[in-house]
LODOFI-441075 format. One record per residue (C-alpha): x, z, y negated; residue in one letter. Coordinates in steps of 0.05 Angstrom, whole numbers, padded with zeros to 5 digits, always signed. Layout:
BEGIN
XZYA ...
This chain:
BEGIN
+00551+00292+00523M +00521+00325+00457E +00579+00294+00422E +00543+00227+00439N +00469+00245+00430K +00491+00281+00362R +00522+00216+00335I +00464+00168+00368A +00413+00222+00323E +00451+00214+00267E +00444+00125+00269E +00374+00138+00280E +00316+00116+00232E +00277+00183+00208E +00204+00174+00194V +00172+00233+00159W +00099+00250+00136S +00064+00296+00097W -00006+00314+00071G -00081+00291+00101A -00075+00295+00169G -00146+00319+00202T -00156+00241+00233E -00089+00236+00263G -00059+00198+00212Q +00001+00236+00199L +00025+00227+00284G +00036+00300+00281T -00007+00311+00343E -00037+00381+00288K -00094+00341+00260L -00092+00392+00205Q -00057+00378+00131D +00014+00397+00127E +00050+00401+00049H +00121+00392+00068Q +00148+00335+00102P +00150+00326+00174Q +00198+00298+00214L +00163+00251+00269L +00215+00231+00318R +00197+00301+00354H +00123+00284+00350H +00118+00206+00360L +00139+00165+00413S +00160+00118+00361L +00237+00113+00385S +00212+00068+00446S +00187+00020+00401F +00246+00009+00357G +00261+00015+00289P +00200-00004+00241L +00207-00057+00183S +00142-00034+00145S +00090+00012+00145L +00012+00013+00109S -00026+00066+00098C -00104+00064+00086G -00160+00107+00080G -00136+00159+00139A -00102+00099+00185H -00033+00067+00186V -00008+00011+00208I +00069+00001+00230A +00103-00066+00241L +00174-00072+00276T +00234-00121+00264P +00207-00173+00321G +00126-00168+00297G +00099-00121+00340R +00041-00076+00308V +00027-00007+00322L -00033+00038+00293T -00057+00104+00288W -00105+00150+00256G -00171+00145+00242R -00206+00090+00284G -00282+00100+00286T -00298+00039+00255S -00243-00008+00298G -00191-00005+00243Q -00133+00005+00292L -00152-00053+00332G -00145-00023+00404H -00211-00049+00431G -00254+00016+00419E -00280+00051+00360M -00243+00122+00372V -00181+00149+00330S -00114+00164+00353S -00056+00216+00338S -00007+00174+00379Q +00023+00105+00359P -00003+00042+00406K +00009-00025+00412A -00047-00068+00390V -00045-00114+00453E -00096-00169+00433S -00032-00186+00378L +00028-00181+00432E +00030-00257+00439G +00044-00265+00368Y +00102-00250+00319V +00055-00213+00254I +00096-00222+00199T +00050-00180+00140H -00004-00126+00153V -00045-00087+00115S -00096-00023+00117A -00152-00012+00077G -00199+00043+00074W -00235+00023+00141N -00204-00044+00149H -00137-00073+00177S -00104-00147+00168G -00044-00174+00206F -00015-00241+00187V +00024-00282+00243S +00090-00320+00235E +00054-00378+00243T +00003-00360+00183G -00057-00344+00219C -00104-00276+00192L -00132-00233+00241F -00179-00174+00213T -00212-00117+00254C -00252-00051+00230G -00312-00040+00178D -00344-00114+00159G -00404-00076+00126S -00391-00108+00065F -00363-00176+00090G -00291-00157+00083Q -00264-00183+00144L -00279-00250+00123G -00316-00282+00188H -00381-00301+00155G -00425-00243+00173D -00430-00164+00163Y -00404-00139+00227L -00348-00098+00249S -00292-00111+00297Q -00247-00068+00339C -00205-00124+00359S -00162-00161+00306P -00206-00228+00298E -00180-00290+00275K -00210-00317+00210V -00221-00390+00227S -00228-00406+00144Y -00152-00408+00146F -00143-00453+00207D -00123-00514+00149S -00078-00471+00107S -00015-00422+00120H -00035-00349+00107V +00020-00310+00078E -00002-00246+00052Q -00062-00204+00062I -00089-00137+00020A -00147-00099+00034C -00180-00051-00010G -00235-00004-00007M -00284-00055+00014R -00261-00117-00007H -00194-00161+00021S -00142-00203-00027L -00111-00268+00018V -00058-00304-00012L -00040-00381+00025G -00022-00437+00017K -00046-00506+00030D -00034-00576-00001H -00056-00550-00069L -00009-00502-00072G -00015-00424-00071N -00084-00396-00070Q -00111-00325-00079V -00170-00309-00043H -00219-00251-00044G -00281-00227+00002F -00319-00170+00012G -00349-00128-00036S -00353-00156-00110G -00391-00116-00150K -00338-00087-00194R -00311-00165-00201G -00255-00146-00148Q -00262-00215-00109L -00241-00258-00177G -00284-00307-00157I -00345-00307-00220S -00348-00290-00290Y -00422-00255-00261E -00429-00199-00216R -00424-00214-00144V -00453-00170-00093R -00415-00188-00036S -00393-00246+00009V -00373-00253+00082N -00331-00314+00069L -00262-00325+00034P -00271-00353-00032Q -00222-00373-00084T -00203-00326-00144A -00205-00361-00211M -00156-00367-00265G -00094-00376-00216L -00086-00452-00209D -00031-00465-00249N +00006-00398-00227V +00063-00391-00171Q +00028-00324-00139I +00083-00290-00101V +00053-00218-00086S -00026-00189-00080I -00044-00120-00084Y -00113-00089-00068A -00135-00012-00076N -00204+00020-00082G -00242-00031-00126D -00180-00059-00164H -00137-00131-00149S -00076-00144-00174A -00029-00206-00167A +00046-00219-00186L +00069-00289-00207C +00145-00312-00196A +00157-00301-00276E +00142-00228-00266G +00075-00226-00308R +00016-00185-00276L -00053-00203-00260Y -00104-00152-00254T -00182-00157-00244W -00236-00119-00213G -00254-00042-00240R -00226-00031-00307G -00177+00023-00317F -00193+00092-00355N -00271+00074-00372G -00255-00002-00400A -00298-00064-00371S -00296-00091-00312D -00259-00151-00304M -00288-00209-00260H -00228-00261-00262V -00156-00247-00266P -00133-00230-00327W -00051-00226-00351S -00028-00159-00383V -00010-00176-00446N +00065-00141-00449T +00129-00171-00466Y +00159-00136-00403L +00171-00175-00340S +00154-00136-00263F +00185-00140-00198S +00138-00100-00162H +00063-00069-00168A +00022-00014-00127A -00053+00002-00139L -00095+00062-00134G -00161+00082-00139W -00152+00095-00219N -00086+00071-00244H -00030+00018-00233A +00041+00026-00228L +00084-00026-00251L +00162-00033-00231L +00204-00073-00275S +00268-00110-00271G +00300-00057-00306D +00280-00006-00259G +00234+00032-00298D +00164+00052-00278V +00100+00037-00328F +00027+00047-00313M -00040+00030-00324L -00098+00082-00315G -00136+00147-00331S -00101+00213-00333Y -00161+00250-00294G -00143+00296-00235H -00064+00297-00264G -00068+00224-00221I -00013+00202-00263L +00019+00240-00327T +00007+00284-00375D -00013+00241-00439P +00029+00280-00483L +00088+00273-00444M +00082+00193-00446T +00109+00133-00480T +00064+00084-00507H +00094+00013-00494V +00044-00025-00534Q -00040-00038-00536H -00069-00091-00489M -00134-00097-00540D -00136-00083-00617E -00208-00049-00596E -00179+00018-00556S -00119+00051-00508D -00167+00038-00452K -00115-00017-00427N -00046+00012-00455A +00015+00010-00412L +00046+00074-00407W +00129+00088-00387R +00125+00148-00339I +00169+00205-00361P +00223+00244-00343G +00258+00187-00314L +00308+00171-00360N +00365+00143-00328G +00339+00142-00259I +00340+00072-00230E +00280+00066-00192V +00277+00016-00122L +00211+00016-00099Q +00145+00051-00123I +00075+00066-00087A +00012+00082-00102S -00039+00134-00055G -00117+00134-00078A -00102+00191-00136E -00025+00206-00123H +00043+00170-00139S +00117+00161-00106A +00178+00122-00115L +00241+00117-00086V +00308+00120-00134T +00378+00088-00127D +00405+00154-00096D +00362+00155-00038G +00310+00213-00061S +00228+00207-00064V +00190+00234-00118M +00118+00245-00127T +00057+00267-00168W -00009+00268-00183G -00067+00291-00147W -00036+00346-00093G -00098+00379-00058E -00076+00358+00012H -00006+00362+00004G +00005+00292-00011Q +00058+00300-00055L +00108+00344-00008G +00121+00398-00051L +00097+00462-00004G +00040+00468-00041N -00026+00438-00062T -00023+00440-00136I -00027+00374-00179D +00035+00354-00211Q +00031+00313-00279P +00093+00286-00272E +00145+00267-00220P +00179+00318-00180R +00235+00311-00122V +00209+00320-00049V +00261+00365-00005S +00264+00338+00064F +00298+00405+00090G +00346+00412+00148K +00347+00335+00166S +00380+00324+00226L +00422+00276+00194A +00437+00292+00128Q +00474+00230+00101R +00403+00197+00108H +00372+00168+00052L +00300+00156+00033V +00293+00078+00038S +00217+00071+00035R +00153+00102+00013V +00084+00094+00030Y +00012+00114+00004C -00047+00125+00033G -00114+00169+00019S -00080+00227+00007G -00025+00229+00044F +00056+00200+00051T +00095+00168+00095Y +00169+00162+00081A +00227+00127+00129I +00303+00147+00110R +00357+00109+00145T +00433+00121+00148P +00476+00113+00090G +00460+00069+00018A +00471+00009+00055D +00407+00010+00095S +00355+00018+00027R +00321-00045+00025I +00296-00084-00039S +00237-00067-00084V +00206-00133-00054G +00190-00094+00009S +00118-00066+00036I 
């Protein structure tokens, strides 16, 4: 009996969390920060829902998606972002009951709002709507997911929720279209060359009509999109003090990227060769020490404000996945390790302390119940981090997964 239990545990997926936890976002039931990874098998009743296909971490809440398209949420819920029909927080995962009749394929957690995309291409949003970021044509908050009727005649593929805005990647008779709604003060909606305070209905982003966009990203006041050829387009708040960009512009580099991740002041970029680069500032130790980086090239002749930099300390290491929190970063390497760096005040780096780190450091998972487990996925929220470990190398996912 004990041997069967041990084998079962070794075959189970492991979910770990660390960092800011005072609003239940870590799922440890302790409403406190954790400076080292915590195994959630002993805390969350996740095993009753089966394995997880993806997570999305927001300001202080988490959305989990199962392979069967079921949605679970927990953490801060005071704006209705958990979708449970009430504006209260929860330290335990609960199924979003109003979505039980749908197969959900894509989710995104913003600062205080959430988005869900169904297999049939419908979009649902809930949470804080005070900037129009829910896309329902008003500025009201919702405590249960409501269908965004604007997309009734198109097929939504992805949603990306930022601080106070949302992006949607949809497909209609014109092809792939990127839409923005919510706050647009920093240009993050990409809908006008002039400053837009906010919009509460989806508007089509400019300059992407003839571009095949495959992925969209949002965090803070930043927006980004990756095209099929590996070019990255960004708009919104300028990096490192550069001017805000009100319409999408292509990062001017010879590199081709397979994945991107946005923070509040920086962006991480993963090349097809497994190398990691960044856009952004050095404040707070968020990214890395500028004296230790390799400058790839100037984005313009005016300054280094839009410069692209190579992350140091990764020579010879192939990176499979990247993730960005508000002011920290994480990655998964080809040997199944997770590395973190940046702001560490809440223990979100998982290194056992609250010290900022200027370059990637390996996170230790201590005495795991299954030593042969490897990190397959890592996710960052605002001041907290999640990692999923699975048995053996064959369980690791591709870079394109969330």
